[in-house]
Each structure stands twice: as structure tokens, then as C-alpha cells.
C-alpha positions, -999 to +999 in steps of 0.1 A: +001+001+000+012+031-008-004+065+011+006+094-012-005+127-019-013+136-059+011+174-053+039+156-033+072+155-055+085+131-032+056+112-035+056+112-076+090+101-075+087+071-053+053+062-076+071+065-107+104+043-094+080+017-083+061+017-113+096+009-131+108-014-111+072-033-115+061-031-080+025-038-074+008-017-048-026+001-041-023+032-040-043+056-012-048+094-012-034+100+024-054+134+029-088+115+018-080+079+030-052+084+059-039+056+071-057+041+106-041+049+137-033+011+143-011+014+115+006+046+129+010+033+162+032+006+143+049+029+119+062+058+141+088+048+170+084+066+199+122+069+203+119+095+171+086+105+160+102+133+142+113+113+116+074+104+107+068+140+105+065+160+075+086+189+089+074+212+056+040+212+068+022+241+080+007+222+106+040+212+118+054+245+121+020+261+135+023+237+161+059+243+168+069+205+169+103+214+163+110+233+191+092+214+221+094+176+229+062+161+213+046+122+228+036+096+203+004+097+211+003+136+205+020+134+173-006+107+160-035+126+173-022+157+152-018+134+118-052+120+122-065+153+122-042+167+096-027+137+075-005+160+058+014+159+088+026+122+077+059+121+063+049+113+025+051+087+009+041+064+037+047+028+019+037-006+039+048-037+028+047-070+046+037-053+077+070-031+076+069+005+067+090+031+042+086+065+042+102+095+019+120+088-010+155+078-015+157+055-044+189+034-026+171+031+005+134+022-012+155-007-037+163-024-004+130-021+013+111-035-017+135-063-027+136-071+012 
């Protein structure tokens, strides 16, 4: 499953890469069909929630998330309220998660 946003450049790159590699996936619009709480709870590591947050989002900036400590539960609550806060794309394969787009690490993710 690939959670993405149509206007997101990283999402477009990741989808083009997956298509080129012949990877089958189900595409979901992260804003209109966001991942459920149970999935976010598995994806987000309590020790580094910031790696799962879209630090470019207005929600991130308006809540001053980079300037204060945020709990995992608070981050999930904010993500469910505004899915634009979730780092994109969010790719789920075999109960594993990958966020963002870096070609080399995405190759490793889809091949393993």
C-alpha cells in the first residue's frame, strides 16, 4: 500500500520508481483515506517521532513541533487530524513501513 498525495513531488518520484521496478501496490490518497491509528502506532517509533512527521507542513510549523518535545500519542492525534503532517509517501509492505523517497533505500525496502 502506498499512501501518497497527488501534489507531493516525493510521492510522484516514489510512484514512478515503483512503477519502473514493476512493483504492484494499492495507491491511497493520504489526505482523503489516511492510514488508521493502528497503522500509525506501528509505524511511528516513540524514540524518534520526528522522522515520521512532515516537517515542511504548515501544521508542523504552526504547532511548533520542532521547538518542543512531542509524545507519540500527540503526534498520532495531530496526524489523524491533519494527514498532511505524515511524512510522505508512506509505503507499507509485509507489515513493514517506509517513509519518504531515497532511491537506494527504497530499492532495499522493496527487494527485501
